[in-house]
C-alpha positions in Angstrom: 66.5 105.5 128.1 68.0 108.2 126.0 71.0 108.4 128.2 71.7 104.7 127.6 71.4 105.1 123.8 73.7 108.1 123.8 76.3 106.2 126.0 76.1 103.1 123.8 76.5 105.2 120.6 79.5 107.0 122.1 81.1 103.7 123.1 80.5 102.3 119.6 82.0 105.4 118.1 85.1 105.2 120.4 85.6 101.5 119.6 85.3 102.1 115.9 87.7 105.0 115.9 90.2 103.1 118.0 89.9 100.2 115.6 90.7 102.4 112.6 93.6 104.0 114.5 95.0 100.5 115.2 94.7 99.5 111.6 96.3 102.8 110.4 99.3 102.4 112.8 99.7 98.8 111.9 99.8 99.6 108.2 103.1 100.2 106.5 104.6 100.8 103.1 106.4 97.8 101.7 110.2 98.0 101.8 110.5 98.2 98.0 108.4 101.3 97.9 110.2 102.9 100.8 113.6 102.2 99.2 112.5 103.5 95.8 111.4 106.7 97.4 114.6 107.0 99.4 116.6 106.5 96.2 114.5 109.2 94.6 115.5 111.6 97.3 119.1 110.7 97.0 119.1 111.0 93.2 117.4 114.5 93.4 120.1 115.6 95.9 122.8 114.4 93.4 121.2 116.2 90.5 121.1 119.4 92.6 124.8 118.8 93.5 125.9 118.3 89.9 123.9 121.3 88.6 124.7 123.8 91.4 128.2 122.5 92.1 127.5 122.1 95.8 125.4 120.0 98.1 122.3 121.7 99.5 122.3 123.1 103.0 118.6 122.4 103.3 116.6 119.8 101.4 114.0 122.5 100.5 116.7 124.0 98.2 116.3 120.8 96.0 112.6 121.5 95.7 113.1 125.2 95.0 115.7 124.3 92.3 113.1 122.0 90.6 115.0 118.8 91.2 112.1 117.3 93.2 108.4 118.2 93.0 107.6 117.3 96.6 108.8 115.2 99.6 107.4 111.7 99.2 105.3 110.3 102.0 106.9 107.8 104.4 104.7 105.5 106.4 106.4 102.9 108.6 104.6 100.4 110.8 103.5 101.9 114.2 104.3 105.4 112.9 102.3 108.3 111.6 102.9 109.1 107.9 105.5 111.8 107.3 106.1 114.1 104.4 109.1 116.0 105.6 112.9 115.8 105.6 114.4 116.6 109.0 117.8 118.2 109.2 120.6 116.8 111.4 124.2 117.6 112.2 125.3 114.0 111.9 124.0 110.5 111.2 122.2 110.1 114.5 119.1 107.9 114.8 116.4 109.5 116.9 113.6 107.1 115.8 111.2 109.7 114.4 110.1 107.6 111.4 111.0 110.4 109.0 113.4 111.1 106.2 116.6 112.9 107.5 119.2 114.9 105.7 122.6 115.6 107.2 123.3 119.2 106.6 126.5 119.8 108.6 129.4 120.4 106.2 131.9 119.3 108.8 130.3 115.9 109.2 131.6 112.9 107.2 127.9 112.1 106.5 127.2 115.6 105.0 124.6 115.2 102.2 123.4 111.8 103.3 119.7 111.1 103.2 118.5 108.3 105.5 115.4 106.9 107.3 115.4 107.8 110.9 114.0 104.6 112.5 115.2 101.8 114.8 112.5 99.5 113.5 112.9 96.8 110.9 111.2 96.2 107.5 109.3 93.0 106.7 112.6 91.2 105.9 114.2 92.1 109.3 116.5 94.8 108.0 116.8 98.1 109.9 115.3 101.0 108.0 118.3 103.2 108.9 120.7 100.7 107.1 119.4 101.6 103.7 
């Protein structure tokens, strides 16, 4: 009898957790919020560039210089939330669901901040197009 109760309690727990996980993964920030945060990252990079007279090599330089307090959270549908800016040599989409900064000075995209995602927002626009 105790074994059946334990098994049913474990099954209930597993089903509840999987339901919460599904709801979390299905949840997303609306596009206006994501675009506003992306613009904030871009503006902070421009402030850094205008005050230091060069674009940053790493996005953490912007935080260290006081142009940005912290990296904003990015939560896209079917992705875990991310609070980091990945560094790339070029504008290459790898579908991580994170912010990306192009830090290769030889790239024509040097200094670009973009959203690394092949998915679309609620209006059908690719996140990487912003």
